[in-house]
C-alpha positions in Angstrom: -31.0 0.2 0.3 -30.5 -3.1 2.0 -31.6 -4.3 5.2 -29.2 -5.5 8.2 -28.3 -8.8 9.0 -28.8 -9.9 12.0 -24.5 -9.6 13.3 -24.6 -6.2 11.5 -27.8 -5.1 13.1 -26.3 -6.0 16.7 -22.7 -4.2 15.6 -25.0 -0.9 14.8 -26.7 -1.3 18.1 -23.3 -0.9 19.9 -22.3 2.1 18.0 -25.0 3.8 18.4 -25.5 3.0 22.2 -21.8 4.7 22.9 -22.6 8.0 21.1 -23.2 11.2 22.7 -25.5 13.3 21.6 -24.0 17.4 20.8 -27.0 18.8 21.9 -28.3 18.6 25.5 -31.6 17.2 25.0 -32.5 13.8 25.0 -32.6 11.8 21.8 -36.2 11.2 21.2 -36.0 7.6 19.0 -35.9 4.5 21.2 -32.9 2.2 21.2 -33.3 -0.7 18.7 -34.1 -3.9 20.2 -31.8 -7.0 19.4 -33.5 -10.7 18.9 -32.2 -13.0 21.1 -28.8 -15.3 18.8 -29.3 -18.5 19.0 -26.6 -20.8 20.1 -24.8 -23.1 17.2 -25.9 -26.2 16.9 -24.0 -28.7 19.0 -21.2 -31.1 17.1 -22.2 -34.3 16.1 -19.5 -36.4 17.4 -16.3 -35.8 19.0 -12.9 -35.8 17.3 -10.1 -38.1 19.3 -7.0 -36.8 18.8 -5.3 -33.1 17.7 -7.7 -31.5 15.6 -5.8 -28.8 14.0 -7.2 -25.3 13.7 -8.9 -24.0 10.9 -7.2 -22.3 8.5 -8.2 -18.7 7.7 -9.9 -17.9 4.5 -7.5 -16.9 1.4 -7.4 -13.5 0.9 -9.0 -12.5 -2.6 -6.7 -12.3 -5.0 -5.9 -8.4 -6.1 -5.7 -7.2 -9.6 -3.0 -5.0 -9.5 0.3 -6.4 -8.1 2.6 -3.9 -5.5 5.7 -2.1 -7.5 7.8 -3.3 -4.7 7.0 -7.0 -5.5 8.9 -6.7 -9.3 8.7 -9.4 -11.7 12.0 -9.2 -12.4 14.1 -12.5 -13.1 17.3 -13.7 -11.5 19.9 -12.0 -13.8 18.4 -8.7 -13.3 18.1 -9.3 -9.5 21.9 -10.1 -9.4 23.0 -7.2 -11.3 20.7 -5.0 -9.3 22.2 -6.3 -5.9 26.0 -5.9 -7.5 24.9 -2.5 -9.0 26.2 -3.4 -12.3 23.1 -1.6 -13.5 24.0 1.6 -16.0 20.5 4.2 -15.1 19.8 6.0 -18.9 18.1 8.6 -17.0 18.5 9.9 -13.4 15.7 11.8 -12.4 17.0 13.9 -8.8 14.4 15.1 -6.4 16.2 17.0 -4.2 15.0 20.6 -3.6 11.3 19.9 -4.7 8.7 19.9 -2.2 5.6 17.8 -2.7 4.0 19.1 -5.4 7.4 19.4 -7.9 8.3 16.1 -6.9 4.9 14.3 -8.6 5.5 16.7 -11.8 9.1 15.7 -12.2 8.4 12.2 -11.3 5.8 12.7 -14.2 6.9 14.4 -16.5 10.8 12.1 -15.8 8.6 8.6 -16.6 7.0 10.0 -20.0 10.3 11.0 -21.1 11.9 7.8 -20.3 9.2 5.7 -21.4 9.0 7.7 -25.3 12.6 7.3 -25.7 12.2 3.2 -24.6 14.8 3.7 -22.0 14.5 0.5 -19.2 16.7 2.3 -15.7 15.9 5.2 -14.0 17.3 6.3 -11.0 15.1 8.2 -9.1 17.1 10.0 -6.0 14.8 10.9 -3.1 16.6 11.5 -0.6 17.3 9.2 2.8 13.8 8.5 4.8 14.1 10.5 8.3 13.1 8.9 11.4 11.3 10.4 14.1 7.9 11.3 15.7 5.5 12.9 13.0 4.8 15.2 11.9 8.1 14.8 10.0 9.8 17.9 8.0 12.1 16.1 6.2 11.5 12.7 4.0 8.2 13.5 2.5 8.8 12.6 -0.6 10.4 9.7 0.0 7.5 8.5 2.3 5.1 9.2 -0.5 7.3 8.0 -3.7 5.7 4.3 -3.3 2.2 5.3 -3.3 2.7 7.8 -6.0 4.2 5.6 -8.7 1.4 2.8 -7.9 -1.3 5.4 -8.6 1.0 7.0 -11.7 -0.7 7.1 -15.0 2.3 5.5 -15.9 2.4 2.2 -13.2 1.5 -0.2 -15.7 4.8 0.6 -17.5 6.7 -0.2 -14.4 8.2 -3.3 -13.8 9.4 -3.3 -10.6 10.8 -0.3 -7.9 14.0 -1.5 -6.2 16.3 0.2 -3.7 19.0 1.3 -5.5 23.2 0.2 -5.0 25.4 2.0 -2.7 27.2 3.2 -5.9 23.7 4.9 -7.2 23.0 6.4 -4.0 22.1 3.7 -1.9 19.2 4.0 0.7 18.5 7.4 -0.6 17.7 6.2 -4.5 15.8 4.2 -6.1 15.7 2.1 -9.6 12.7 2.1 -11.8 12.7 -0.3 -14.0 10.5 0.1 -16.9 8.6 -2.4 -19.0 10.0 -2.7 -22.8 
């Protein structure tokens, strides 16, 4: 078990001070006393002119790419935008509940990969805007999470919105790797 540094101890003290016990009896532990924080040393010299703001630290690189980023070249992008692709497999999720939809996606992707297919049209239905709890559109809302957590995530090159002739906002193209 590691010890808390000064910043963590201060934050923890603030958190514990805001907690009320469930019972009406007083807590017996004394509060944690904090050491006075030393002020940062003054800067050595004043800089004349405009000083740019400090840049935030860059985010650490992630090993997993999100599916919607895709790894497609311009030719694929143009074909998808114009609707010139012909899906080799169609997975229609209408009438499925959440569990059934997940099973249908998993089975359909397994078959498409085994058959060497490249483009799968996933019909999810249109997302339903509204205040939670939304009773419709749950499958559409969960599809990206399912695909990124799927055992087939490594075989999916990109997930793109479908062209109007293939369902528009209610469908997605799944582009599989060769």
